[in-house]
C-alpha positions in Angstrom: -2.2 -7.9 26.8 0.6 -8.5 24.3 0.3 -6.9 21.0 1.8 -9.0 18.1 4.7 -7.5 16.4 4.2 -6.7 12.5 6.2 -9.1 10.2 6.8 -7.2 6.9 7.8 -10.4 5.1 4.8 -12.4 6.3 2.4 -9.7 5.4 4.0 -9.5 2.1 3.6 -13.2 1.7 -0.1 -13.0 2.4 -0.4 -10.1 -0.1 1.2 -12.0 -2.9 -0.3 -15.2 -2.2 -4.0 -13.7 -2.3 -3.1 -11.6 -5.4 -1.7 -14.7 -7.2 -4.7 -16.8 -6.1 -7.0 -14.4 -7.8 -4.9 -14.2 -11.1 -3.9 -10.7 -10.6 -0.7 -8.8 -11.6 0.5 -6.3 -9.1 -0.6 -3.7 -11.7 -4.1 -5.2 -11.5 -3.9 -5.0 -7.6 -2.4 -1.5 -7.6 -5.2 -0.3 -10.0 -8.0 -2.0 -7.5 -6.6 -0.3 -4.6 -5.7 3.1 -5.9 -1.8 2.7 -5.5 1.2 2.1 -7.4 2.5 -1.3 -8.6 6.0 -0.1 -7.1 4.2 0.1 -3.7 2.8 -3.4 -4.0 6.2 -4.8 -4.9 7.6 -3.2 -1.8 4.9 -4.9 0.3 5.3 -8.2 -1.3 9.1 -8.3 -0.8 8.7 -7.2 2.8 10.7 -4.1 2.4 7.6 -1.7 3.4 4.4 -2.5 5.4 1.2 -1.0 4.0 0.0 2.0 5.9 -3.6 2.3 7.1 -5.3 3.4 4.1 -3.4 1.0 1.9 -4.1 -1.7 4.4 -7.9 -1.1 4.2 -7.9 -0.9 0.7 -6.2 -4.4 0.4 -8.5 -5.8 3.1 -11.7 -4.7 1.0 -10.0 -6.1 -2.3 -9.1 -9.4 -0.8 -12.3 -9.6 1.5 -10.1 -10.2 4.5 -9.7 -8.5 7.8 -7.0 -6.0 8.7 -6.0 -8.6 11.6 -5.7 -11.4 9.0 -3.6 -9.0 6.6 -1.4 -7.9 9.3 -1.1 -11.0 11.8 -2.4 -13.9 9.7 -5.5 -14.4 11.9 -8.8 -13.1 12.0 -11.9 -13.1 14.6 -15.3 -13.8 13.0 -17.5 -10.9 12.0 -14.7 -8.1 11.9 -13.9 -6.2 8.7 -16.1 -8.8 6.8 -19.3 -7.1 8.0 -18.0 -3.8 6.6 -17.3 -5.2 3.3 -19.8 -5.4 0.4 -20.2 -9.1 -0.2 -18.1 -9.9 2.7 -18.8 -13.2 4.8 -21.5 -13.1 7.5 
């Protein structure tokens, strides 16, 4: 099985697009996930990839799966089943 490669720029675009759709500033998102706005900026510009704990916090905040955050795709019923108010 071939594992997809992480694309920092694409991950950053997904984070930025969802943040903007929700009308959140980088500071707002950082406060929601317990991280710094500098880290959010690094992710959104593709200079860093969110590590496990931050990625989980982002997935919960955005109500998206980790697969979607990292790869832009998601299979039904993954993280959504674990997120309060997530899709079922």
